[in-house]
N, C-alpha and C positions, 0 to 999 in steps of 0.2 A: 444516383446510386445502382443504376443499371450498372451502368459504364465499373463503378469499383464491383461491383459484384464478380462481373466478369474476369479481373484484375485478380480478385484475390481466388477465383475458382484456377483460373492458368497458373498464381502459387502452388495451389494443393495439387493439383494435378502434375507439376515439375515436382513438389515432393514426393510422391506420391515414388515416380518414376527411379526419384533418387534411392529411397527404400526397399524400393524391390530389385532393384539392381545389389544394392548393398547386401539385400538377402541371399540373392542366387548364389555368388559371388563369397560370401565369408561365413555361411553354414550357422552356425552354435553366435559367431562374432558380431552377424548380422543385427542382432537387435539394440548393439550399443549405438552401430549408426543410426537406425531406423531413428532409436529416443533425440540421438542427436540433431538428425534434419527435420525430426516434427517440432523440435525447439528452432527451427528459422521458421520457420510459419509463422508467426506472428511478428516475427523481426522483417523479412519480407512483406509482408502485406500492410505494416506500420508504416513503412519506408516505400508502399506502394502509394497509399494514402496523400501522406505527405507532398509526394509526387503529383499526385490528382489537385490536391488542394493549392499548390502553388499554381500548377496550368492552371487552374480554373479561375485562382484571383489574378491570373497576372490577362486570362482573355474578358474577363469583367472589366478591369481597367483600360484595357485596349478599346473595350466595345464603346465606355461610358465618354471616351475619350472623341472616337468616333462618330460618337450622337451632338457632342454640345459643341466641338471644336468648328464646325462651319460657322454656327452660328457668333462665335467669336471676333467683332473688330477691332483694329484701331484706330484711334482717337487721337488725334495730329490739331492741336489747338496755338493758333497765330495771334501774341496778345505784344500790347503794346507798354514797353518800359521805359525806366529812365532810369541812366546809370548813378551811382553814386555820387560823380561832379555834376550830372543834369540835377541834384537832388541838392545839392548844396551852393550851386548858381540859384536856386527858384528863390534861396534866400533876399527875402524884399530890401533890403538894406543894399544887398549887391548889387540886386536888380536898378534901383532908384539913382547911384552914384553913379555905377558902371557904367548905364546908361546900355544894357543887354538886349537886346529882341528878342526873340519868341525863341524858346525851346525846342526841341523837335523833340520827339521819342522814337527807342528805337523798336523795331519787331523781333520779339524772340518767339522760337518752336516749342512748345512740349509735348509730350507724346503721353498717352494713357490706353486703355483697355474700356471692351466697355462690351455690351451681348445685346442681340438683337430677340425681343418679347414681343409675343400679338398680345393684344390688348382692343377689346370689343372690335377687333376685324380690322384695326388699324398694326402697324409697324414704328417698332420704338428702339431706341439703343438709349442701354439704362450702363449709366456710368456715376461715377463719384462727383460732386459740387463742383471739388476742390480741382479737377480734370480740366472744366470747361470753365471756370469764375477768371472777369475779368475777357473772355473770347472778342476776337476782332471779327475771328472768320476762324472756321470749324471742318473737317474732310474726318470722314470716316471713310476708312479701308476694307471692304472682305477679306477673308482668308483668298478667293481666288484673284485678289485683286482688284475688284470692283468698284470705282469709288460711288458712294450713296450720297446724294443731297441731303444734307441737312441744318437743321434749324434747331434750337431750346424751345422747350418749350416749359419750363420752368423748372426750380429745384428747389431742395428743401435742406437747409443746413443741420438737422437732428440730426440728419441719418446722411448728410452728407452727397444725398442721392442727387444728379438731375436728370431727366428724360430728354431725348434730342429726338424730336420727330423727322422719320427718313423716309426716302421716295425708290422709287424702280427696284424695289429691295423684292418681290414674290419671286426670286429663283434663290434668295439666302433666307435658309434656313433658318424659323426661330426657336430657342432653346425652350427644353421643358421646364418648368418650375416647379420644386419637390416642396416639401413640406418640413420648414427650420426647428420645428417644434419634436420632432421625431429623431432628430439628430440624437444623439450618445457618446459621452468618450470613448475615446479609442477605432469608432467610426474612418475608413478611409475615404480620405478628402482628395480632389484635384485643382490646384490653381493652373486658368490657363490667361497666359493676356505676353504682353511686352513688353517686358524687362527689358532698360537699356537701346529699349528701340529696337529689339531682337523679336519677330515678330512670331507670335503662337509658339510662346515657348511652355511647353507642360513641365512639372511641379508634384509632386506625388509626398503625403505625409499625412497626419492622422488629427481629429476634433483632439485637441491637449484640453481643453476649459470650456465648460458653458456660461451662458448671463454675466461675461467681467464687464465693467465697469470701467473704463478707459480713458484717464484725464485726456482734454484737450489739447491741441498742441499751441493757441491760442488763448489760452486761461478762462474760455467763457464754456465752463462746465465739460459733461463727462458724454464720450459715446457709451450709450446704454446697452448692455444685453448683448455686445458681441461675443460673436465664436472665435474661442484661441485654434488657430493650429502650427503646426512645424513645416506643413508646405511651405517650402521657400517662395517668397514673395521681395520682389525688388519694386528700384523706383522705376514706371511705367506698368506696372502688374496694377494699379490703381483703377477701379471701376469695373477689374475683369471678374469672372464667374469663381466662385467657389461650388466644387462638382462631389456631390456622394459619386460612390460605387455603381447606381444605376445609371448616371446621365442624366441627371437634376441637377438641375444649379437652384444649392440651398446657403447659396450667401455673398455678396459683393466685398470682393478682396480690400482695403481701404487703409488699415496703419500698420506701419514696418515698426517692430522697436531694435533701435539701434543700438542706443550707449543709455545708460543711468547715468542721474545728474552728474555723479561723480567720473564718471567719463570711463565707467565700464563697457566695452563691448557685450554685444548682447546676440544670439543669432538663434532661429527657432522659436522666434514668439513675434506673431503675425495677430492681425487681426480683420476681421472680417461683419460685415451689418446682415445680422439675418433674413431672409429673402423672404420670410412673412410678413415681417416691417415693411420692406420694401414695398411690398404688393400692397399693401393699404394706403402707404402715400401715392403709387399709382392710380390708384380710381381717382383721388384728389387730383393731381398733379395734370392729367390727361383731359379731364373736365374743367378743373380753374384756373390750373396755371400756379398753383401752389398749395399748400397744406395746412389747412388750420386745425388747430387742436383744443379740446376741449381741456377747462384747468379749473383746480379745485380752488387753490392760492393758500396752499400750505406746504410744508417743508416737512417731511415726512423723513422716518429712519425704523430701519428691521428693529423688533426687541430682542437684545442679545439673553443668551442664559442666565436666568437670575433675575432678571428686571420683570419678566410676567405680574410675579404674585407682587410688587409695589405697583401695577397699573392696575392691577381686578384681571385677569385674563388668562385664557392657559398656556402653555408653549405649543406654540404654531400657530395661532390665534390674532392676527387683529399688525395693524402698521400704526407704528406710534407716532403724534405728530407731535413734532419737535416745536413747531412755530405756525402762528396762524396769519398770511399776511391781512393787515388794517385795512379793513373796505371790501376788501375781495370776498368772492361766493362762498368761500367756505364761514367766514368771519361774519357775514352776512346771515346765515343759516344758522351758526348760534355755537359752532363748533370749536371749541378752548384748545389751545396747548395741553398738552398730557392728555388729552381724550386718545382710544386706542380705537380705529376706522377698523370692525373686524367683517362687515357684509357692504358693497357697493349693488342695489337692484336689485337684492337676494342673492349676488354670487359671492361666496364668502371669500376673502382675501387674506394670507397671510404672510406676505411681503411686501416689499416697497413693487418690486417689479409688476408684480400681480396687480395693484392698487394702479398703476401709472399706466397700466394699457386696459384697464376696465371704466378707462376715466378720460383719455388723452384722444381715441379716436370716435368719442361720442359727439353728437352735436353740439356747435356752442347756442349758448340760449334751452338746453334741455334741459328737464326737471326731473333730478335722483335722487332715489329713496336712497340716503345712508342709514346706517345701523353702528352704533358705536358703544364703548364701555366707559365712563365717567367713575372714578376712584370707587367702581367692583360696580355699577347700575350699568344697566342696558339701554341704549336712547338713541329712539328713530329718528331721523331731519330726512328733510329736503330740503336740496342743495340746487340751486343754478345755476349750471353750469357758464362759467366766462372764457373768455378767448385765453390762449397761453402765450406769455409774453416772451419776447427774446431773451435767452441770458446773457446777460455783463459781465465783463471780467471782473474779479475782486481787487480792490482798491490795495494798494501798495501799504506797507505796515512801517512804523519809525522807532527811532528805541524806546525803548521801555522807559519808566519811572523805575527811582531806586526803592529800594526797603522792601518790608513784606517780610510776610511768615511763613515759614517752611512748610507741607505737608504734603504724605502722601508725591514729593516729588516736586511739588511743585511753592515756588515764591510768588507771594502777591500782593499787590501795593494800589494805592489809591484809585481810579478813574480821576484826572480833572477834565476840565472842558476839552481844552487843548489833545489831548488823550483822544475823549470820546469824538470829535473831528475826524483826527488822524485816522483814527480805528472805524469809522463808518458805523459806531454806537450810535444811538438815538438817545440816552441817559449816561447820565456823572453813578449811576446807583449800580451796586456790583465793585466786585475785584479785579484789576487785573493783572495776567498772568506775568511775572518779568522775566522769570526763570522755569527750564522743564529739569528737571537730573535726569542727566542720558541716564537709558535701561530702567529706568521707573517703571511704576504701572500708569501713572498719566503719559509718561513718555511715549508705550505702548500703545496705550489708549487712544492719540493722535491729537491730545492738546498739544498746542502752540504756544509759543510767547505772543502776545497781540488780544490772546483767546479772551474774556472775560466774562468770570465768573458767577452765575446772578442766581444761584440755589444750592443749596447741600440736603441733600434726602428731601427733595421739596420746601425745605423752608427758604423763605428770600434772604439773601446776601444783599445789603446795601449801603456795608461799608464794613473797612479794615475790621474793625471790631466786631460787626457781626460775624462775620468768618471765623477770628480767634475761638467766640465763644461755642462757635458749631462744629468746630473740629476739633475742640480738647476734651472730647469725653468719645469720640471716634479713634481707636487704635489703628495704627501704621497699616495694619494687615486685613484692619475691618471691612468688608463690600458696603461701597458709599455711588449715592448716583451725585454726582454733579451738572447742576442747568449750565450748557456754556454755550456764550455770541459771538460768534465770528462769522467779520465781512459780512454783518449786518443778519445773521442768520442765526438760528436757537438749535441747538440739540441739546441729546439726554445722555450722557457720556458714563456708562456704569464701569467706575473701578472694582475690579475681583480679585 
C-alpha cells in the first residue's frame, strides 16, 4: 500500500507540474488545460494500480513456484506387462494342444509425479496409487537430479493415494501443506509435475469448482469431493501437487477429462484430490500401511428442493437414507430407508459429503449417536460403526421386456425372475423401466432403462396394476416422488 501511495503521489505531482506550466503559458485559457489535466489523474492512478496489481500477482506466483518446486519429484515405475499376443497365447486350449512353454512378460516404464512431505519426522513421497500400481521397481528423482531410495508403504484406492518411503532426502525440502477447506472458486492454483516426461513443468489456472463427484474409469464408484481446475494437466502430471498462490499444496492432481462418451474433445477440465483428505489418510498409512474407514451401511442422497416437506424436515436439514444394507451397522441400530439423518455425534449434517466425512474417519467399532427424523418425528439412535467394504463395479444390463404403461416419460413392465437376476434385483416386486423418453422429467432426473420402481409417493408398487392405479390420478406435470432401485441400490427420485 505504501508503494501504491508513492505511485499516486508521483502521479499527482506530475499532474501539478503540467497544470502549473499551462497556467503560466496560457493565462485565461489555462483553466481549461488544468481541468483536462486534473481529469487525467484518476486514469493515470488506475493504470498505475493495475500495473502494481499485475506485478504483485506475478511475483506471488513466482514465489509460490519457488517454494514448492524443489519438493516435487519425478516418479518412474517399472512394471511387467503382457502384450495382446501374449494374452491370446494364455488360452488354456492353445497351451495344452500346441505345447507352448512358459510365456515371458515385458517390462514397461511409466512416469508420474509426486511431492515430498514430512510426517512425524519421517520423509515420504505422496503420489497417485495408479502411478505405482503393479510396480516392480520405483525410482524417485528430485529436481536436482538426485535419486532417492524408494519403497511403497501403502496405498488407498478410495483417494487414489500412494505413500512412498524415501531415504537420504534431508537435503531435499518438503513442501508446505495448506488447507483445502479454505479454497474458493476463482482462487489461483498452480500444477507442477512431469507431463509426458517433461520434468518440472508448471501450469497456472484457477479453481473452477469444488466438491465434484467424478466417476472412476473402472466403474467402481466415484472420486468424491474433488477440486476442479483449468490448470493444464497431462499424462505424467498424476500425483503432482496443486498449489495455491501462497506456495502451499492444496491438492493432488489425479484425473484428466479428455473427451465425452460421444467422443467430444474436452479441454480445461481437470481434477485434484483435496489435501485435507490426503493428510487424514497419511496418518493411517504411515502407521498401518492402509486406511480403514468406518461405515454406517446405508445408501444416501441429498434432499432436493421440494422433497423436505415430504420427509418432515427443513430445507438444508439432514441427509436422506435411500436404502439400508441388510445386516449392516445402521440396520442393526434400527435405521430405515426414508429416514433423514440430521446429526452425528451432536454435529449437524446437511449434505452427503458432510455425513460421509463425519463417519468415515472415525474408528471402526466406535459407538456414535445418530439423530434422525422419521415421518416428522425426531429419533435418537446409537450405531456401532463397521468397516467400509470395497466398492465394486455395477452389473451389466440386458434387454428389457416389452409392453408397459407410459407416465412421466416412463414406460414400465413386469419384473420376471430372469430379469430380476440380470439386473441384480433382490425381488420381482415392482415395475421395470423399459423406456425413458428423451427430454422428459424422468430423463433429466437420471432414471434409466433397467431401473426398477418400487413406490410412487412412498406408496408401494408391486405390480404393473399397482403402478397404473397409483399414477392414474397424478397429472403429467404434478410433482411426484419415485422410489427407484438400480444396480442393487435404492434411491428417491423427485420429479418436479
